[in-house]
VOVOSE-670570 format. One line per field, with one value per atom (N, C-alpha, C, O): residue number from 1; residue in three letters; atom name; x negated, y, z. Coordinates in steps of 0.1 Angstrom, whole numbers. Each point is the difference from the previous one (the first is absolute). Layout:
! residues N
seq = [NUM/...]
type = [ALA/...]
atom = [CA/...]
x = [X/...]
y = [Y/...]
z = [Z/...]
END
This chain:
! residues 130
seq = [1/1/1/1/2/2/2/2/3/3/3/3/4/4/4/4/5/5/5/5/6/6/6/6/7/7/7/7/8/8/8/8/9/9/9/9/10/10/10/10/11/11/11/11/12/12/12/12/13/13/13/13/14/14/14/14/15/15/15/15/16/16/16/16/17/17/17/17/18/18/18/18/19/19/19/19/20/20/20/20/21/21/21/21/22/22/22/22/23/23/23/23/24/24/24/24/25/25/25/25/26/26/26/26/27/27/27/27/28/28/28/28/29/29/29/29/30/30/30/30/31/31/31/31/32/32/32/32/33/33/33/33/34/34/34/34/35/35/35/35/36/36/36/36/37/37/37/37/38/38/38/38/39/39/39/39/40/40/40/40/41/41/41/41/42/42/42/42/43/43/43/43/44/44/44/44/45/45/45/45/46/46/46/46/47/47/47/47/48/48/48/48/49/49/49/49/50/50/50/50/51/51/51/51/52/52/52/52/53/53/53/53/54/54/54/54/55/55/55/55/56/56/56/56/57/57/57/57/58/58/58/58/59/59/59/59/60/60/60/60/61/61/61/61/62/62/62/62/63/63/63/63/64/64/64/64/65/65/65/65/66/66/66/66/67/67/67/67/68/68/68/68/69/69/69/69/70/70/70/70/71/71/71/71/72/72/72/72/73/73/73/73/74/74/74/74/75/75/75/75/76/76/76/76/77/77/77/77/78/78/78/78/79/79/79/79/80/80/80/80/81/81/81/81/82/82/82/82/83/83/83/83/84/84/84/84/85/85/85/85/86/86/86/86/87/87/87/87/88/88/88/88/89/89/89/89/90/90/90/90/91/91/91/91/92/92/92/92/93/93/93/93/94/94/94/94/95/95/95/95/96/96/96/96/97/97/97/97/98/98/98/98/99/99/99/99/100/100/100/100/101/101/101/101/102/102/102/102/103/103/103/103/104/104/104/104/105/105/105/105/106/106/106/106/107/107/107/107/108/108/108/108/109/109/109/109/110/110/110/110/111/111/111/111/112/112/112/112/113/113/113/113/114/114/114/114/115/115/115/115/116/116/116/116/117/117/117/117/118/118/118/118/119/119/119/119/120/120/120/120/121/121/121/121/122/122/122/122/123/123/123/123/124/124/124/124/125/125/125/125/126/126/126/126/127/127/127/127/128/128/128/128/129/129/129/129/130/130/130/130]
type = [UNK/UNK/UNK/UNK/UNK/UNK/UNK/UNK/UNK/UNK/UNK/UNK/UNK/UNK/UNK/UNK/UNK/UNK/UNK/UNK/UNK/UNK/UNK/UNK/UNK/UNK/UNK/UNK/UNK/UNK/UNK/UNK/UNK/UNK/UNK/UNK/UNK/UNK/UNK/UNK/UNK/UNK/UNK/UNK/UNK/UNK/UNK/UNK/UNK/UNK/UNK/UNK/UNK/UNK/UNK/UNK/UNK/UNK/UNK/UNK/UNK/UNK/UNK/UNK/UNK/UNK/UNK/UNK/UNK/UNK/UNK/UNK/UNK/UNK/UNK/UNK/UNK/UNK/UNK/UNK/UNK/UNK/UNK/UNK/UNK/UNK/UNK/UNK/UNK/UNK/UNK/UNK/UNK/UNK/UNK/UNK/UNK/UNK/UNK/UNK/UNK/UNK/UNK/UNK/UNK/UNK/UNK/UNK/UNK/UNK/UNK/UNK/UNK/UNK/UNK/UNK/UNK/UNK/UNK/UNK/UNK/UNK/UNK/UNK/UNK/UNK/UNK/UNK/UNK/UNK/UNK/UNK/UNK/UNK/UNK/UNK/UNK/UNK/UNK/UNK/UNK/UNK/UNK/UNK/UNK/UNK/UNK/UNK/UNK/UNK/UNK/UNK/UNK/UNK/UNK/UNK/UNK/UNK/UNK/UNK/UNK/UNK/UNK/UNK/UNK/UNK/UNK/UNK/UNK/UNK/UNK/UNK/UNK/UNK/UNK/UNK/UNK/UNK/UNK/UNK/UNK/UNK/UNK/UNK/UNK/UNK/UNK/UNK/UNK/UNK/UNK/UNK/UNK/UNK/UNK/UNK/UNK/UNK/UNK/UNK/UNK/UNK/UNK/UNK/UNK/UNK/UNK/UNK/UNK/UNK/UNK/UNK/UNK/UNK/UNK/UNK/UNK/UNK/UNK/UNK/UNK/UNK/UNK/UNK/UNK/UNK/UNK/UNK/UNK/UNK/UNK/UNK/UNK/UNK/UNK/UNK/UNK/UNK/UNK/UNK/UNK/UNK/UNK/UNK/UNK/UNK/UNK/UNK/UNK/UNK/UNK/UNK/UNK/UNK/UNK/UNK/UNK/UNK/UNK/UNK/UNK/UNK/UNK/UNK/UNK/UNK/UNK/UNK/UNK/UNK/UNK/UNK/UNK/UNK/UNK/UNK/UNK/UNK/UNK/UNK/UNK/UNK/UNK/UNK/UNK/UNK/UNK/UNK/UNK/UNK/UNK/UNK/UNK/UNK/UNK/UNK/UNK/UNK/UNK/UNK/UNK/UNK/UNK/UNK/UNK/UNK/UNK/UNK/UNK/UNK/UNK/UNK/UNK/UNK/UNK/UNK/UNK/UNK/UNK/UNK/UNK/UNK/UNK/UNK/UNK/UNK/UNK/UNK/UNK/UNK/UNK/UNK/UNK/UNK/UNK/UNK/UNK/UNK/UNK/UNK/UNK/UNK/UNK/UNK/UNK/UNK/UNK/UNK/UNK/UNK/UNK/UNK/UNK/UNK/UNK/UNK/UNK/UNK/UNK/UNK/UNK/UNK/UNK/UNK/UNK/UNK/UNK/UNK/UNK/UNK/UNK/UNK/UNK/UNK/UNK/UNK/UNK/UNK/UNK/UNK/UNK/UNK/UNK/UNK/UNK/UNK/UNK/UNK/UNK/UNK/UNK/UNK/UNK/UNK/UNK/UNK/UNK/UNK/UNK/UNK/UNK/UNK/UNK/UNK/UNK/UNK/UNK/UNK/UNK/UNK/UNK/UNK/UNK/UNK/UNK/UNK/UNK/UNK/UNK/UNK/UNK/UNK/UNK/UNK/UNK/UNK/UNK/UNK/UNK/UNK/UNK/UNK/UNK/UNK/UNK/UNK/UNK/UNK/UNK/UNK/UNK/UNK/UNK/UNK/UNK/UNK/UNK/UNK/UNK/UNK/UNK/UNK/UNK/UNK/UNK/UNK/UNK/UNK/UNK/UNK/UNK/UNK/UNK/UNK/UNK/UNK/UNK/UNK/UNK/UNK/UNK/UNK/UNK/UNK/UNK/UNK/UNK/UNK/UNK/UNK/UNK/UNK/UNK/UNK/UNK/UNK/UNK/UNK/UNK/UNK/UNK/UNK/UNK/UNK/UNK/UNK/UNK/UNK/UNK/UNK/UNK/UNK/UNK/UNK/UNK/UNK/UNK/UNK/UNK/UNK/UNK/UNK/UNK/UNK/UNK/UNK/UNK/UNK/UNK/UNK]
atom = [N/CA/C/O/N/CA/C/O/N/CA/C/O/N/CA/C/O/N/CA/C/O/N/CA/C/O/N/CA/C/O/N/CA/C/O/N/CA/C/O/N/CA/C/O/N/CA/C/O/N/CA/C/O/N/CA/C/O/N/CA/C/O/N/CA/C/O/N/CA/C/O/N/CA/C/O/N/CA/C/O/N/CA/C/O/N/CA/C/O/N/CA/C/O/N/CA/C/O/N/CA/C/O/N/CA/C/O/N/CA/C/O/N/CA/C/O/N/CA/C/O/N/CA/C/O/N/CA/C/O/N/CA/C/O/N/CA/C/O/N/CA/C/O/N/CA/C/O/N/CA/C/O/N/CA/C/O/N/CA/C/O/N/CA/C/O/N/CA/C/O/N/CA/C/O/N/CA/C/O/N/CA/C/O/N/CA/C/O/N/CA/C/O/N/CA/C/O/N/CA/C/O/N/CA/C/O/N/CA/C/O/N/CA/C/O/N/CA/C/O/N/CA/C/O/N/CA/C/O/N/CA/C/O/N/CA/C/O/N/CA/C/O/N/CA/C/O/N/CA/C/O/N/CA/C/O/N/CA/C/O/N/CA/C/O/N/CA/C/O/N/CA/C/O/N/CA/C/O/N/CA/C/O/N/CA/C/O/N/CA/C/O/N/CA/C/O/N/CA/C/O/N/CA/C/O/N/CA/C/O/N/CA/C/O/N/CA/C/O/N/CA/C/O/N/CA/C/O/N/CA/C/O/N/CA/C/O/N/CA/C/O/N/CA/C/O/N/CA/C/O/N/CA/C/O/N/CA/C/O/N/CA/C/O/N/CA/C/O/N/CA/C/O/N/CA/C/O/N/CA/C/O/N/CA/C/O/N/CA/C/O/N/CA/C/O/N/CA/C/O/N/CA/C/O/N/CA/C/O/N/CA/C/O/N/CA/C/O/N/CA/C/O/N/CA/C/O/N/CA/C/O/N/CA/C/O/N/CA/C/O/N/CA/C/O/N/CA/C/O/N/CA/C/O/N/CA/C/O/N/CA/C/O/N/CA/C/O/N/CA/C/O/N/CA/C/O/N/CA/C/O/N/CA/C/O/N/CA/C/O/N/CA/C/O/N/CA/C/O/N/CA/C/O/N/CA/C/O/N/CA/C/O/N/CA/C/O/N/CA/C/O/N/CA/C/O/N/CA/C/O/N/CA/C/O/N/CA/C/O/N/CA/C/O/N/CA/C/O/N/CA/C/O/N/CA/C/O/N/CA/C/O/N/CA/C/O/N/CA/C/O/N/CA/C/O/N/CA/C/O/N/CA/C/O]
x = [-686/10/13/3/7/12/10/-2/10/8/11/6/-4/12/8/-3/13/10/7/5/-4/9/11/-1/10/12/2/3/-4/0/10/1/8/13/1/-10/21/3/-4/4/-11/-3/-12/-3/-5/-12/-11/0/-10/-12/-9/-6/5/-7/-15/-5/-2/-15/1/-7/16/0/5/-7/17/2/-13/-3/-3/-12/-11/-7/5/-12/4/-10/23/4/-3/-1/-1/-2/-10/2/-15/-11/4/-2/7/1/13/-1/11/14/-5/6/-16/-2/-13/-6/0/-10/-15/-8/7/-11/-8/5/-18/-8/-5/-10/18/-3/12/7/-4/12/-3/-7/14/-1/14/8/-5/14/-4/-8/15/-5/8/-5/18/9/12/4/2/11/9/-5/19/9/12/2/6/12/2/-3/9/3/-1/4/-9/-1/8/2/3/6/-11/1/-12/-10/-12/0/-11/-13/-10/-1/-7/-13/-12/-5/1/-14/-10/1/-13/-12/-8/-3/1/-7/-14/-4/-7/-13/-5/3/-12/-8/8/-6/19/9/0/0/1/0/14/1/10/11/11/-2/12/10/9/1/5/10/14/1/9/12/7/1/6/8/14/0/10/12/12/-1/9/7/3/-3/10/-1/-12/-3/-5/-14/-1/4/-8/-3/-16/-9/8/-14/-5/5/-13/-5/-13/-3/-3/-12/-4/2/-6/-3/-11/3/-14/-10/-10/-1/-5/-9/-3/6/-15/-6/8/3/-1/6/-10/-5/3/-8/5/9/-16/6/-5/6/-14/-5/8/-2/12/10/0/-9/19/1/-8/-1/-3/-6/9/-2/11/10/0/1/-1/3/13/4/4/12/2/-6/14/5/14/6/0/14/6/-5/17/3/12/7/-2/11/11/-2/11/13/-3/8/-19/-5/-10/-3/0/-11/-13/-9/6/-14/-5/6/-18/-7/-11/-9/11/-8/-8/7/-19/-7/-12/-8/6/-13/2/5/-11/1/13/4/1/14/-2/-9/17/-1/13/10/-11/12/13/-1/12/12/4/6/-8/5/13/0/12/13/6/1/3/6/13/8/-4/13/9/9/-11/9/-5/6/-18/-7/-15/-3/-6/-14/-2/2/-8/-3/-16/-6/1/-15/-6/5/-15/-7/-15/-10/12/-14/-6/7/-19/-8/-8/-9/13/-6/-13/0/-12/-13/-4/-7/12/-3/-16/-5/-2/-14/-10/-11/18/-7/4/11/-21/3/-5/-12/21/-3/0/7/-18/0/-5/-6/10/-3/-11/2/-14/-13/-7/0/-7/-8/-9/-5/5/-11/-9/4/-16/-9/-1/-3/4/-2/12/-3/16/10/4/6/-7/5/13/6/0/13/1/-10/21/4/3/10/-18/2/4/-2/7/2/-11/-8/7/-11/9/9/-14/5/-8/-12/18/-7/8/12/-20/6/-1/5]
y = [817/7/0/-9/18/-3/5/11/-19/3/9/-2/11/11/0/8/-16/2/11/1/8/12/0/-7/13/3/14/5/1/15/3/-6/15/2/11/7/-5/9/15/5/1/14/3/12/-22/3/0/-7/17/0/-11/0/-10/-13/2/-7/15/4/6/-5/15/7/-12/-3/-4/-10/-11/-4/1/-8/7/-5/19/6/2/1/-1/2/-14/0/-11/-13/-1/-4/9/-1/8/-6/17/9/-6/-1/-3/-7/-11/-2/-6/-13/0/-11/23/2/-8/-5/3/-7/11/11/-14/9/-8/3/-13/-9/-8/-6/5/-8/-2/8/-19/-4/-2/-6/12/-4/-13/0/-10/-12/-1/-5/10/-4/8/0/7/5/-1/1/-2/-1/10/5/-3/8/8/-4/17/8/15/4/3/14/9/-5/18/7/9/4/0/8/-8/-5/5/-7/11/4/0/9/-7/-5/4/-9/7/7/-7/6/-10/-10/11/-9/1/11/-22/-1/14/4/2/10/15/10/-11/12/7/-6/19/8/1/1/-1/2/-14/-9/10/-12/5/11/-23/0/-5/-10/18/-4/-7/5/-18/-9/0/-2/4/1/-12/-4/1/-10/-12/0/-11/-12/-9/-7/9/-8/-9/3/-15/-11/-1/1/-2/-2/-15/-9/8/-14/-3/-12/21/-2/14/11/-13/10/-5/-11/17/-4/12/10/-11/11/0/-7/16/2/13/10/-12/11/4/-8/20/5/14/6/-2/14/9/11/-13/11/0/8/-17/0/-14/-8/6/-13/0/11/-23/-2/-12/-11/16/-10/0/11/-24/-2/-7/-9/13/-5/-2/6/-15/-3/0/-7/13/0/-3/5/-13/-2/8/2/3/8/-10/-12/18/-7/-8/-8/11/-6/-12/-8/9/-11/5/-9/20/7/3/5/-10/0/12/1/6/12/0/-1/1/1/10/4/-2/6/3/-8/21/4/7/10/-16/7/14/4/4/13/4/-7/19/3/3/6/-9/1/-10/2/-15/-13/-2/-6/10/-2/-13/-4/-3/-13/1/7/-15/0/-8/6/-19/-9/-4/3/-10/-5/-2/-3/5/-6/-9/3/-14/-11/-1/-4/6/1/-8/2/-10/-6/7/0/6/6/-10/-5/4/-5/8/7/-7/11/-7/-12/20/-5/6/10/-13/9/-2/8/-17/0/8/1/7/6/16/3/5/13/2/-2/8/4/14/7/-3/15/3/-9/20/3/11/11/-15/10/0/-8/21/2/-14/-7/4/-10/5/2/0/7/-8/5/-20/-9/2/-1/3/2/17/3/3/15/2/11/-21/1/-4/-6/9/-5/-14/-3/-6/-15/-6/6/-17/-6/-5/-8/11/-4/-7/5/-18/-9/0/-1/2/0/-9/0/-8/-10/6/-7]
z = [1255/-7/5/8/-11/4/-12/-5/0/-10/2/10/-20/3/-12/-9/6/-11/1/11/-21/0/-10/-11/14/-12/1/11/-21/0/-10/-11/15/-6/-10/-1/-6/-11/5/11/-21/2/8/2/2/8/-10/-10/14/-6/6/11/-21/4/4/9/-15/4/13/9/-6/14/9/10/-11/10/3/11/-22/3/6/9/-12/7/15/7/-2/14/8/12/-19/8/10/11/-15/10/13/11/-11/11/8/12/-20/5/10/11/-15/5/7/3/0/9/-5/8/-21/-6/-8/-3/-1/-8/-13/-6/2/-10/-4/9/-22/-4/-16/-7/2/-15/-2/7/-20/-6/-9/-9/13/-6/-14/-10/11/-14/5/11/-24/2/-14/-11/13/-10/3/11/-22/3/-12/-11/12/-10/2/11/-20/1/-10/-12/17/-10/-8/-11/20/-6/6/11/-20/3/-4/-12/22/-4/1/10/-23/-2/-5/-10/15/-5/-7/6/-19/-8/0/-1/0/1/-8/-11/21/-6/-2/-4/6/0/12/11/-11/13/6/12/-20/6/-4/-8/17/-3/-12/-4/-2/-9/5/7/-9/8/-11/-11/15/-8/7/12/-18/5/-8/-12/21/-4/9/12/-17/8/-2/-10/20/0/10/11/-14/9/4/-8/22/4/-2/6/-15/-3/8/1/4/9/9/-5/15/11/10/6/-4/8/3/-8/19/4/15/8/-5/16/5/-7/19/7/13/8/-6/10/4/-6/19/5/-10/0/-8/-12/-10/-9/8/-11/-7/1/-9/-7/-14/-6/1/-12/-7/2/-10/-4/-15/-5/-2/-13/-3/7/-17/-2/-18/-9/8/-14/0/9/-18/-2/-15/-10/10/-15/-1/10/-23/-3/-6/-1/-3/-4/-13/-3/-5/-11/3/-8/21/4/-2/1/-5/0/15/9/-10/15/-1/-9/20/0/15/10/-9/12/4/-9/21/4/15/8/-5/14/4/-6/16/6/4/8/-12/5/9/0/7/7/-8/-11/15/-7/-8/-11/15/-4/7/11/-17/9/-2/-12/21/0/-5/5/-15/-6/10/6/-5/6/15/10/-12/9/-1/-12/21/-2/12/11/-14/8/0/-10/21/1/10/11/-12/10/3/-8/20/6/12/8/-9/10/7/-5/19/8/5/3/-1/4/11/-2/15/12/4/8/-14/3/-6/4/-16/-8/-2/4/-9/-2/-14/-2/-9/-12/0/7/-15/-3/-15/-6/0/-13/1/5/-11/3/-14/-9/8/-12/-3/9/-21/-4/-10/-12/14/-9/-13/-11/13/-11/-11/-12/16/-9/-1/-10/18/-1/5/-2/9/4/15/5/2/13/-1/-7/12/0/15/11/-12/14/7/-5/17/9/12/5/-2/8/14/0/11/12/10/0/8/7/15/10]
END
């Protein structure tokens, strides 16, 4: 494993930045271990729902984690609003960094992650190859 600490600046689409990590660093597998920071917009898909819900305002990232592969990211995020309410789910495109995002990614050069149809779940799931 190779640690890759990132600081992502204001205005960036956090999901897009993380999706580019595997290609940018020449690996086919990585994990987002944790992330903190702030967003002005969070796009979150709640469990069992087909579409993302947009949250706007001063939002703090209280948790961020997931897997990164050439097939795309699978990320979960929890954010809190100005009243301390926490909302979480699948991180969608369009999560815009407000001031900063500090993310620890672990690059896994000896592995290849892919997202493949899993007949047991009916979804594209993580497949791990060494």
